VOBADREN-837292 format. One record per atom (N, C-alpha, C): residue in three letters; x, y, z. Coordinates in steps of 0.1 Angstrom, whole numbers, padded with zeros to 4 digits, always signed. Layout:
VOBADREN-837292
ALAXYZ...
END
This chain:
VOBADREN-837292
MET+0181+0101+0211MET+0176+0093+0200MET+0174+0102+0188ASP+0179+0098+0176ASP+0179+0106+0164ASP+0165+0106+0158ASN+0158+0118+0158ASN+0145+0118+0153ASN+0145+0115+0138LYS+0156+0118+0131LYS+0156+0116+0116LYS+0156+0101+0113SER+0160+0093+0122SER+0161+0079+0120SER+0147+0072+0122ILE+0138+0079+0128ILE+0125+0073+0131ILE+0116+0073+0118GLU+0112+0061+0114GLU+0103+0060+0102GLU+0089+0056+0108PHE+0079+0064+0106PHE+0066+0061+0111PHE+0059+0053+0101PRO+0051+0042+0105PRO+0044+0034+0095PRO+0033+0041+0088SER+0029+0037+0076SER+0018+0042+0069SER+0005+0037+0075SER-0006+0044+0072SER-0019+0040+0079SER-0028+0032+0070THR-0037+0026+0076THR-0048+0018+0069THR-0061+0022+0076MET-0072+0024+0068MET-0085+0027+0073MET-0092+0014+0075ILE-0098+0011+0087ILE-0105-0001+0089ILE-0119+0003+0095SER-0129-0006+0093SER-0142-0004+0098SER-0144-0012+0111VAL-0147-0005+0122VAL-0150-0011+0134VAL-0161-0004+0142ASN-0169-0011+0149ASN-0179-0004+0158ASN-0187+0007+0152GLY-0190+0005+0139GLY-0198+0015+0132GLY-0191+0028+0127ILE-0178+0028+0128ILE-0170+0039+0123ILE-0158+0035+0116GLU-0150+0044+0110GLU-0137+0041+0104GLU-0126+0046+0113LEU-0116+0037+0115LEU-0104+0040+0123LEU-0092+0040+0114GLU-0084+0051+0116GLU-0071+0051+0109GLU-0061+0044+0118VAL-0055+0033+0113VAL-0046+0025+0122VAL-0032+0024+0115PHE-0022+0026+0124PHE-0008+0025+0119PHE-0003+0012+0125GLU+0001+0003+0115GLU+0005-0010+0119GLU+0020-0013+0116ALA+0027-0019+0125ALA+0041-0023+0123ALA+0043-0037+0129GLY+0053-0044+0123GLY+0057-0057+0129GLY+0047-0068+0125LYS+0042-0068+0112LYS+0033-0078+0108LYS+0039-0092+0109GLN+0053-0092+0108GLN+0060-0105+0109GLN+0059-0111+0123ASN+0055-0103+0133ASN+0053-0107+0147ASN+0039-0111+0150LYS+0031-0114+0140LYS+0017-0117+0143LYS+0016-0128+0154GLY+0006-0125+0163GLY+0004-0133+0175GLY+0009-0127+0188LYS+0016-0116+0187LYS+0021-0109+0199LYS+0017-0094+0198PRO+0004-0092+0199PRO-0001-0078+0197PRO+0001-0068+0209ILE+0004-0056+0205ILE+0004-0045+0214ILE-0004-0034+0208VAL-0014-0028+0215VAL-0022-0017+0210VAL-0018-0005+0218LEU-0015+0006+0210LEU-0010+0018+0216LEU-0021+0029+0215CYS-0025+0035+0226CYS-0036+0044+0227CYS-0031+0058+0231HIS-0032+0067+0223HIS-0027+0081+0225HIS-0036+0089+0234GLY-0031+0101+0238GLY-0039+0110+0246GLY-0044+0122+0239PHE-0047+0133+0247PHE-0052+0145+0241PHE-0041+0156+0244PRO-0039+0165+0234PRO-0043+0164+0220PRO-0032+0158+0212GLU-0032+0145+0211GLU-0021+0138+0204GLU-0027+0130+0193THR-0019+0122+0187THR-0023+0112+0177THR-0014+0099+0179ALA-0016+0089+0171ALA-0008+0078+0172ALA+0007+0081+0170TYR+0010+0092+0164TYR+0024+0097+0161TYR+0031+0099+0174SER+0024+0100+0185SER+0031+0102+0198SER+0039+0090+0202TRP+0036+0078+0196TRP+0043+0066+0199TRP+0055+0063+0189ARG+0059+0073+0181ARG+0069+0071+0171ARG+0082+0065+0176PHE+0086+0068+0189PHE+0098+0063+0194PHE+0097+0049+0199GLN+0085+0045+0203GLN+0083+0032+0209GLN+0080+0021+0198ILE+0074+0025+0188ILE+0070+0015+0178ILE+0082+0006+0172PRO+0093+0013+0168PRO+0104+0004+0162PRO+0110-0005+0173GLU+0111+0000+0185GLU+0118-0008+0195GLU+0109-0020+0199LEU+0096-0017+0200LEU+0087-0028+0203LEU+0086-0039+0192VAL+0087-0034+0179VAL+0088-0044+0168VAL+0101-0052+0169LYS+0112-0045+0172LYS+0125-0053+0174LYS+0124-0063+0185ALA+0115-0060+0195ALA+0114-0069+0206ALA+0104-0081+0203GLY+0099-0081+0191GLY+0090-0092+0187GLY+0075-0090+0187TYR+0071-0077+0188TYR+0056-0075+0189TYR+0050-0069+0176HIS+0037-0072+0175HIS+0029-0067+0164HIS+0022-0055+0169ILE+0025-0043+0163ILE+0020-0031+0169ILE+0008-0025+0161LEU-0002-0021+0168LEU-0014-0015+0162LEU-0016-0002+0170ALA-0015+0009+0163ALA-0016+0022+0169ALA-0027+0030+0162PRO-0039+0031+0167PRO-0050+0038+0160PRO-0050+0053+0164ASN-0054+0061+0154ASN-0059+0074+0157ASN-0073+0072+0162GLN-0076+0074+0174GLN-0089+0070+0180GLN-0100+0080+0175ARG-0112+0076+0176ARG-0123+0084+0170ARG-0122+0098+0175GLY-0124+0107+0165GLY-0123+0122+0167GLY-0109+0127+0164TYR-0100+0118+0160TYR-0086+0123+0157TYR-0082+0119+0143GLY-0074+0128+0137GLY-0068+0125+0124GLY-0079+0122+0113ASN-0076+0111+0106ASN-0085+0107+0095ASN-0096+0097+0100SER-0096+0094+0113SER-0106+0085+0118SER-0119+0093+0119SER-0130+0085+0120SER-0144+0092+0120SER-0145+0101+0132CYS-0152+0112+0129CYS-0156+0122+0139CYS-0171+0124+0140PRO-0178+0114+0147PRO-0192+0115+0148PRO-0197+0129+0154THR-0208+0133+0150THR-0213+0146+0154THR-0220+0146+0168GLU-0226+0134+0172GLU-0232+0133+0185GLU-0222+0132+0196ILE-0224+0139+0206ILE-0215+0139+0218ILE-0214+0125+0224THR-0226+0119+0225THR-0227+0106+0232THR-0219+0095+0225GLN-0215+0098+0212GLN-0208+0088+0205GLN-0193+0087+0209TYR-0190+0095+0219TYR-0176+0095+0225TYR-0176+0090+0239ASP-0187+0084+0244ASP-0186+0079+0257ASP-0177+0067+0259ILE-0175+0062+0271ILE-0165+0052+0274ILE-0169+0038+0267GLU-0182+0036+0265GLU-0186+0024+0259GLU-0182+0024+0244HIS-0183+0035+0238HIS-0179+0036+0224HIS-0164+0035+0222LEU-0157+0042+0231LEU-0142+0043+0230LEU-0136+0029+0233THR-0141+0022+0243THR-0136+0009+0246THR-0141-0001+0235GLY-0153+0001+0230GLY-0158-0007+0219GLY-0150-0006+0207ASP-0144+0005+0204ASP-0135+0007+0192ASP-0123-0002+0194LEU-0118-0003+0206LEU-0106-0012+0208LEU-0109-0027+0207VAL-0121-0030+0212VAL-0126-0044+0210VAL-0127-0047+0195GLY-0133-0038+0188GLY-0135-0039+0173GLY-0122-0041+0166LEU-0112-0033+0171LEU-0098-0034+0165LEU-0093-0048+0167LEU-0094-0054+0179LEU-0089-0067+0181LEU-0096-0077+0172ASP-0109-0076+0171ASP-0117-0085+0163ASP-0113-0084+0148TYR-0110-0072+0143TYR-0106-0070+0129TYR-0093-0077+0126TYR-0084-0076+0136TYR-0071-0083+0134TYR-0070-0097+0139GLY-0081-0102+0144GLY-0082-0116+0148GLY-0076-0120+0161TYR-0076-0110+0170TYR-0070-0113+0183TYR-0080-0114+0194LYS-0078-0124+0203LYS-0086-0126+0214LYS-0084-0116+0225ASP-0071-0112+0227ASP-0067-0102+0237ASP-0054-0096+0232ALA-0049-0086+0240ALA-0037-0079+0236ALA-0032-0072+0249LEU-0019-0068+0248LEU-0013-0059+0257LEU-0017-0045+0253PHE-0022-0037+0262PHE-0026-0023+0258PHE-0017-0013+0265ILE-0012-0003+0258ILE-0004+0008+0264ILE-0011+0021+0261GLY-0014+0028+0272GLY-0021+0041+0270GLY-0014+0053+0277HIS-0016+0064+0271HIS-0010+0077+0277HIS-0021+0087+0278ASP-0022+0094+0290ASP-0032+0104+0292ASP-0046+0099+0290TRP-0054+0105+0281TRP-0067+0100+0279TRP-0067+0086+0274GLY-0057+0082+0266GLY-0056+0068+0262GLY-0055+0059+0273ALA-0048+0063+0284ALA-0047+0055+0296ALA-0060+0053+0302ASN-0068+0064+0303ASN-0082+0063+0309ASN-0090+0052+0301VAL-0089+0053+0288VAL-0097+0043+0280VAL-0092+0029+0283VAL-0079+0027+0284VAL-0073+0014+0287VAL-0077+0009+0301TRP-0077+0018+0311TRP-0082+0014+0324TRP-0096+0009+0323ASN-0104+0016+0316ASN-0118+0012+0316ASN-0121+0000+0307LEU-0112-0002+0297LEU-0113-0015+0289LEU-0111-0026+0299GLY-0102-0024+0309GLY-0099-0035+0318GLY-0110-0039+0327ILE-0120-0030+0329ILE-0132-0034+0337ILE-0144-0037+0329LEU-0145-0031+0317LEU-0156-0033+0308LEU-0155-0046+0299HIS-0142-0048+0295HIS-0140-0060+0287HIS-0127-0067+0292PRO-0127-0071+0304PRO-0114-0077+0310PRO-0109-0089+0302GLU-0117-0096+0295GLU-0112-0108+0288GLU-0104-0104+0276ARG-0105-0092+0271ARG-0098-0088+0259ARG-0085-0081+0263VAL-0082-0080+0275VAL-0069-0074+0280VAL-0060-0084+0286LYS-0048-0085+0281LYS-0038-0094+0286LYS-0029-0088+0297ARG-0024-0076+0294ARG-0016-0068+0303ARG-0019-0053+0300ILE-0015-0045+0310ILE-0017-0030+0308ILE-0004-0023+0312ILE+0000-0014+0303ILE+0010-0004+0306ILE+0004+0010+0304ASN+0003+0018+0315ASN-0002+0031+0313ASN+0008+0042+0318LEU+0007+0053+0311LEU+0016+0064+0313LEU+0008+0077+0318ALA+0013+0083+0328ALA+0009+0097+0332ALA-0004+0096+0340LEU-0015+0090+0335LEU-0028+0091+0342LEU-0030+0078+0350PRO-0030+0079+0364PRO-0033+0067+0371PRO-0048+0063+0371TYR-0051+0052+0376TYR-0065+0048+0376TYR-0074+0057+0384GLN-0084+0062+0379GLN-0093+0071+0386GLN-0106+0063+0390VAL-0107+0060+0402VAL-0118+0052+0407VAL-0131+0061+0408ARG-0142+0056+0403ARG-0154+0063+0403ARG-0158+0068+0418GLY-0160+0081+0419GLY-0163+0086+0432GLY-0178+0088+0435GLU-0182+0095+0445GLU-0196+0096+0449GLU-0203+0106+0441LYS-0196+0116+0435LYS-0203+0126+0427LYS-0198+0125+0412PRO-0207+0128+0403PRO-0203+0129+0389PRO-0190+0137+0387TRP-0182+0134+0377TRP-0169+0140+0376TRP-0169+0155+0375ILE-0177+0160+0366ILE-0177+0174+0363ILE-0182+0182+0375GLU-0192+0177+0381GLU-0198+0183+0393GLU-0187+0184+0404TRP-0180+0173+0406TRP-0169+0173+0416TRP-0158+0182+0412MET-0153+0182+0400MET-0143+0191+0395MET-0146+0206+0396GLU-0159+0209+0393GLU-0163+0223+0394GLU-0163+0228+0409GLU-0166+0219+0418GLU-0166+0223+0432GLU-0151+0225+0437ILE-0142+0216+0432ILE-0128+0216+0437ILE-0120+0227+0429PHE-0121+0227+0416PHE-0112+0235+0408PHE-0119+0248+0402GLY-0132+0249+0402GLY-0138+0261+0397GLY-0143+0259+0382GLU-0150+0269+0378GLU-0157+0268+0365GLU-0147+0270+0353GLU-0135+0276+0356GLU-0125+0278+0345GLU-0116+0267+0343ASN-0117+0256+0352ASN-0109+0244+0349ASN-0113+0239+0335TYR-0104+0235+0327TYR-0107+0231+0313TYR-0117+0220+0312PHE-0116+0210+0322PHE-0126+0199+0321PHE-0140+0205+0323VAL-0142+0214+0332VAL-0155+0220+0334VAL-0159+0229+0323HIS-0150+0237+0318HIS-0152+0247+0307HIS-0157+0240+0295PHE-0150+0229+0291PHE-0154+0221+0280PHE-0168+0217+0280ASN-0173+0214+0292ASN-0187+0209+0294ASN-0197+0220+0295ARG-0194+0230+0303ARG-0204+0240+0306ARG-0205+0251+0295GLN-0194+0252+0287GLN-0194+0262+0276GLN-0191+0255+0263GLN-0200+0246+0259GLN-0197+0238+0247GLN-0196+0247+0235GLY-0185+0243+0227GLY-0183+0250+0214GLY-0173+0262+0215VAL-0172+0268+0227VAL-0163+0280+0229VAL-0148+0276+0227ALA-0143+0267+0234ALA-0129+0263+0233ALA-0126+0257+0220ASP-0136+0249+0215ASP-0134+0242+0202ASP-0130+0253+0191ALA-0138+0263+0190ALA-0136+0273+0180ALA-0123+0280+0181ILE-0119+0283+0194ILE-0107+0290+0196ILE-0095+0282+0192LEU-0095+0269+0196LEU-0084+0260+0193LEU-0083+0258+0178ASN-0095+0256+0171ASN-0095+0254+0157ASN-0089+0266+0150ASP-0091+0278+0155ASP-0086+0291+0149ASP-0072+0293+0152ASN-0066+0286+0162ASN-0052+0288+0166ASN-0045+0275+0167THR-0047+0266+0158THR-0042+0252+0159THR-0027+0252+0161SER-0020+0259+0152SER-0005+0258+0152SER+0000+0264+0165ASN-0005+0276+0169ASN-0001+0283+0181ASN-0004+0274+0194PHE-0016+0268+0194PHE-0020+0260+0206PHE-0011+0248+0208LEU-0009+0241+0197LEU-0001+0229+0199LEU+0014+0232+0201GLY+0019+0243+0195GLY+0033+0247+0197GLY+0035+0252+0212ASN+0025+0258+0217ASN+0026+0263+0231ASN+0024+0252+0241LEU+0016+0242+0238LEU+0013+0231+0247LEU+0024+0221+0248PHE+0030+0217+0237PHE+0041+0207+0237PHE+0054+0213+0240ARG+0056+0215+0253ARG+0068+0221+0258ARG+0074+0212+0269LYS+0087+0214+0272LYS+0093+0207+0283LYS+0101+0217+0292ASN+0105+0212+0304ASN+0112+0221+0313ASN+0105+0234+0315VAL+0092+0233+0317VAL+0084+0245+0319VAL+0085+0249+0334PRO+0089+0261+0337PRO+0091+0266+0351PRO+0077+0266+0358ILE+0078+0263+0371ILE+0065+0263+0379ILE+0062+0277+0382THR+0050+0281+0378THR+0045+0295+0380THR+0031+0294+0386PRO+0026+0305+0392PRO+0012+0305+0397PRO+0003+0304+0385PRO-0008+0297+0386PRO-0017+0295+0375PRO-0023+0309+0371GLU-0024+0311+0358GLU-0030+0323+0352GLU-0045+0322+0353PRO-0051+0334+0354PRO-0066+0334+0354PRO-0071+0330+0340GLY-0083+0325+0340GLY-0088+0320+0327GLY-0087+0305+0325MET-0091+0301+0313MET-0091+0287+0310MET-0077+0283+0303LEU-0071+0273+0309LEU-0057+0269+0305LEU-0056+0267+0290MET-0064+0259+0283MET-0063+0256+0269MET-0065+0268+0260ILE-0074+0277+0264ILE-0076+0289+0256ILE-0064+0298+0258ASN-0059+0299+0270ASN-0047+0307+0273ASN-0036+0302+0264LEU-0034+0289+0263LEU-0023+0284+0255LEU-0025+0287+0240ALA-0037+0287+0236ALA-0040+0290+0222ALA-0037+0304+0218ARG-0038+0313+0228ARG-0036+0327+0225ARG-0022+0333+0230LYS-0015+0324+0237LYS-0002+0329+0243LYS+0008+0332+0232GLU+0014+0344+0233GLU+0024+0348+0223GLU+0038+0343+0227LYS+0042+0342+0240LYS+0055+0337+0244LYS+0053+0325+0253PRO+0054+0313+0248PRO+0053+0301+0256PRO+0064+0299+0266LEU+0062+0292+0277LEU+0072+0289+0287LEU+0080+0276+0283GLY+0092+0275+0288GLY+0099+0262+0286GLY+0105+0261+0272GLU+0108+0249+0268GLU+0115+0246+0256GLU+0106+0237+0247PRO+0107+0238+0234PRO+0099+0229+0225PRO+0102+0214+0228LEU+0091+0207+0229LEU+0092+0193+0231LEU+0097+0185+0219MET+0094+0190+0207MET+0097+0183+0195MET+0101+0193+0184SER+0106+0188+0173SER+0111+0196+0162SER+0099+0202+0154GLU+0102+0211+0146GLU+0091+0217+0138GLU+0085+0207+0129ARG+0093+0198+0124ARG+0088+0187+0115ARG+0079+0178+0122GLU+0082+0174+0134GLU+0073+0166+0142GLU+0061+0173+0146LEU+0062+0186+0150LEU+0050+0193+0154LEU+0041+0195+0142ALA+0046+0196+0130ALA+0038+0197+0118ALA+0029+0185+0116VAL+0033+0174+0120VAL+0024+0162+0119VAL+0012+0164+0127TYR+0013+0169+0139TYR+0002+0171+0148TYR-0007+0182+0142ILE-0001+0193+0138ILE-0009+0204+0132ILE-0017+0200+0121SER-0011+0192+0112SER-0018+0187+0100SER-0030+0178+0104ALA-0028+0170+0114ALA-0038+0161+0119ALA-0050+0168+0125PHE-0048+0179+0133PHE-0059+0186+0139PHE-0065+0196+0129GLU-0058+0200+0119GLU-0064+0208+0109GLU-0074+0200+0101THR-0071+0187+0100THR-0080+0177+0094THR-0093+0174+0102SER-0090+0171+0115SER-0101+0167+0124SER-0108+0178+0131GLY-0101+0189+0133GLY-0106+0199+0143GLY-0105+0193+0157PHE-0109+0201+0167PHE-0108+0197+0181PHE-0121+0192+0187THR-0132+0194+0181THR-0145+0191+0187THR-0146+0176+0191GLY-0142+0167+0182GLY-0143+0153+0185GLY-0135+0149+0197SER-0123+0154+0197SER-0114+0150+0209SER-0119+0156+0222ILE-0124+0169+0221ILE-0130+0175+0233ILE-0143+0168+0238ASN-0150+0162+0228ASN-0162+0155+0232ASN-0159+0143+0241TRP-0147+0138+0242TRP-0143+0128+0251TRP-0146+0133+0265TYR-0142+0146+0268TYR-0143+0152+0281TYR-0158+0154+0284ARG-0166+0157+0274ARG-0180+0160+0276ARG-0189+0147+0279ASN-0182+0136+0280ASN-0189+0124+0284ASN-0185+0119+0298LEU-0177+0127+0305LEU-0172+0123+0318LEU-0184+0119+0328ASP-0194+0128+0328ASP-0205+0125+0337ASP-0213+0113+0332ARG-0215+0113+0319ARG-0222+0101+0313ARG-0214+0088+0317ASN-0201+0089+0316ASN-0193+0077+0319ASN-0195+0073+0334TRP-0196+0083+0342TRP-0198+0081+0357TRP-0210+0073+0359HIS-0221+0076+0352HIS-0234+0068+0353HIS-0232+0054+0346LEU-0225+0053+0335LEU-0224+0040+0328LEU-0216+0030+0336LEU-0207+0035+0345LEU-0198+0026+0353LEU-0204+0023+0367ALA-0216+0027+0369ALA-0222+0026+0383ALA-0221+0012+0388ASP-0224+0002+0380ASP-0226-0011+0385ASP-0214-0021+0381ILE-0203-0015+0377ILE-0192-0022+0372ILE-0181-0024+0383ASN-0176-0037+0385ASN-0166-0040+0395ASN-0154-0031+0391PRO-0149-0023+0401PRO-0138-0014+0397PRO-0124-0019+0398VAL-0123-0032+0402VAL-0110-0038+0404VAL-0104-0043+0391ILE-0092-0039+0388ILE-0085-0043+0376ILE-0074-0053+0379PRO-0076-0066+0376PRO-0067-0076+0381PRO-0055-0079+0372HIS-0054-0073+0361HIS-0044-0076+0351HIS-0030-0071+0356PRO-0019-0079+0352PRO-0006-0074+0354PRO-0004-0060+0348THR+0001-0050+0355THR+0001-0036+0351THR+0014-0029+0354LEU+0019-0021+0345LEU+0030-0012+0348LEU+0024+0002+0347MET+0026+0010+0357MET+0022+0024+0357MET+0035+0033+0357ILE+0036+0041+0347ILE+0048+0050+0345ILE+0044+0064+0347TYR+0050+0071+0357TYR+0048+0085+0360TYR+0059+0094+0355GLY+0056+0106+0352GLY+0066+0117+0350GLY+0068+0124+0363GLU+0080+0125+0368GLU+0082+0132+0381GLU+0078+0146+0381GLN+0079+0153+0370GLN+0075+0167+0369GLN+0061+0169+0364ASP+0053+0159+0362ASP+0040+0160+0357ASP+0031+0167+0367MET+0021+0175+0363MET+0012+0182+0372MET+0002+0172+0377ILE+0000+0160+0370ILE-0010+0150+0375ILE-0003+0143+0387PRO-0010+0143+0398PRO-0003+0136+0410PRO-0004+0121+0409LYS+0006+0115+0416LYS+0006+0100+0416LYS-0006+0095+0425SER-0010+0083+0422SER-0021+0077+0430SER-0015+0072+0443GLU-0022+0075+0454GLU-0017+0069+0467GLU-0024+0056+0470ASN-0034+0052+0462ASN-0041+0039+0465ASN-0042+0031+0452LEU-0033+0032+0443LEU-0034+0025+0430LEU-0035+0010+0433THR-0027+0004+0441THR-0028-0011+0443THR-0040-0016+0450ASN-0048-0006+0456ASN-0060-0011+0462ASN-0070-0015+0451PHE-0069-0009+0439PHE-0078-0013+0429PHE-0071-0019+0417VAL-0058-0018+0416VAL-0050-0025+0406VAL-0040-0033+0414PRO-0043-0044+0419PRO-0035-0051+0429PRO-0022-0056+0423ASN-0021-0058+0410ASN-0009-0064+0403ASN-0002-0053+0396ALA-0002-0041+0401ALA+0004-0029+0395ALA+0019-0028+0400GLU+0028-0024+0392GLU+0041-0020+0395GLU+0043-0006+0390VAL+0051+0002+0397VAL+0052+0016+0394VAL+0067+0020+0391VAL+0068+0028+0380VAL+0081+0034+0376VAL+0079+0049+0375SER+0089+0056+0379SER+0089+0071+0377SER+0101+0075+0368ILE+0099+0085+0359ILE+0109+0090+0350ILE+0110+0105+0352ASP+0122+0111+0352ASP+0123+0125+0355ASP+0120+0133+0342CYS+0107+0136+0341CYS+0102+0143+0330CYS+0088+0149+0333GLY+0082+0155+0323GLY+0069+0161+0325GLY+0058+0151+0320HIS+0047+0156+0315HIS+0035+0149+0312HIS+0037+0140+0299CYS+0044+0145+0289CYS+0045+0137+0276CYS+0057+0128+0277ILE+0055+0118+0286ILE+0066+0109+0290ILE+0073+0102+0278GLN+0066+0096+0270GLN+0072+0088+0259GLN+0078+0096+0248GLN+0074+0109+0248GLN+0080+0118+0238GLN+0092+0126+0243GLU+0091+0129+0256GLU+0102+0137+0262GLU+0114+0128+0266LYS+0111+0116+0271LYS+0122+0107+0275LYS+0120+0093+0268PRO+0121+0093+0255PRO+0118+0080+0248PRO+0127+0069+0252GLU+0140+0071+0253GLU+0148+0060+0257GLU+0145+0054+0270GLU+0143+0063+0280GLU+0140+0058+0294GLU+0127+0051+0294THR+0117+0056+0286THR+0104+0050+0285THR+0105+0036+0279ASN+0113+0035+0268ASN+0114+0022+0262ASN+0121+0012+0271GLN+0131+0017+0278GLN+0138+0008+0287GLN+0129+0002+0298ALA+0121+0011+0304ALA+0111+0007+0314ALA+0101-0003+0309ILE+0096+0000+0297ILE+0086-0009+0291ILE+0092-0023+0288LEU+0104-0023+0281LEU+0110-0035+0277LEU+0115-0043+0288ALA+0119-0037+0299ALA+0124-0044+0311ALA+0112-0051+0317TRP+0101-0044+0318TRP+0089-0050+0324TRP+0084-0062+0316LEU+0083-0060+0303LEU+0078-0070+0294LEU+0087-0083+0295SER+0101-0080+0295SER+0110-0092+0297SER+0108-0099+0310GLN+0105-0092+0320GLN+0103-0098+0333GLN+0090-0106+0333LYS+0080-0102+0326LYS+0067-0109+0325LYS+0068-0121+0317GLN+0078-0122+0307GLN+0080-0133+0299GLN+0088-0144+0305SER+0096-0140+0316SER+0105-0150+0322SER+0097-0159+0332
END
């Protein structure tokens, strides 16, 4: 796919759920068939640049927000403003703003986690789900960070973000270009994990592994966005994992919506062995790539999405 041919839509600032969201809209002529695209960490709505034009051609009205803490969207200072009730509430507010009862939601990485939880917190606002990379994580017996610390240790970045608040934020802010350039790689050889915290190591690494995932022009879009927002807001999503665990205590964990789960065969995130136990109407597709599925293999991703959507319309 020729990157030069991709035209990314301009953004609009809208007021939802007590904050301002930067939203990239395409396919207004397809009003009535909404798809909301939810990016991951550390990404922006720009991560969907290859999917947006193809989905518009297929007849959909696309809404791709920079979620709270990202880009020009609001970055509240209180950590609790990034819990799962606020994050899903933003998507509900987005639907209300554009006059939609429900929509198809597509999420990647952290965006997938928000979409999964939207399906249980606001099931009536979700028509279908397509999620990439991150399978549904059913609430366990222990709070998330406590469990991760026991399993993966205190240097796991999920744990580090929580136990040493402010440390990683400052390092990533001071090394934005280097961090993002080192993170967005493909064909990374499998090597033993380095000591220390992964994200901090990437921010400081002089010689990254693998090949660049995107062009310098594309990477510059991400660098500019995080130079605007900083990393604290996006990292605060992680700092609410235990709070989310408590908030979801009495919620029915089953997601009944028609769902497509897309995995990257080379992704470090393992596939779920019991996905259909809690997402009974899920179908699974795997693509030979790493974690950034829709950016590394855009044509294959688009084919999988459009084939599934066509099947659901028939």
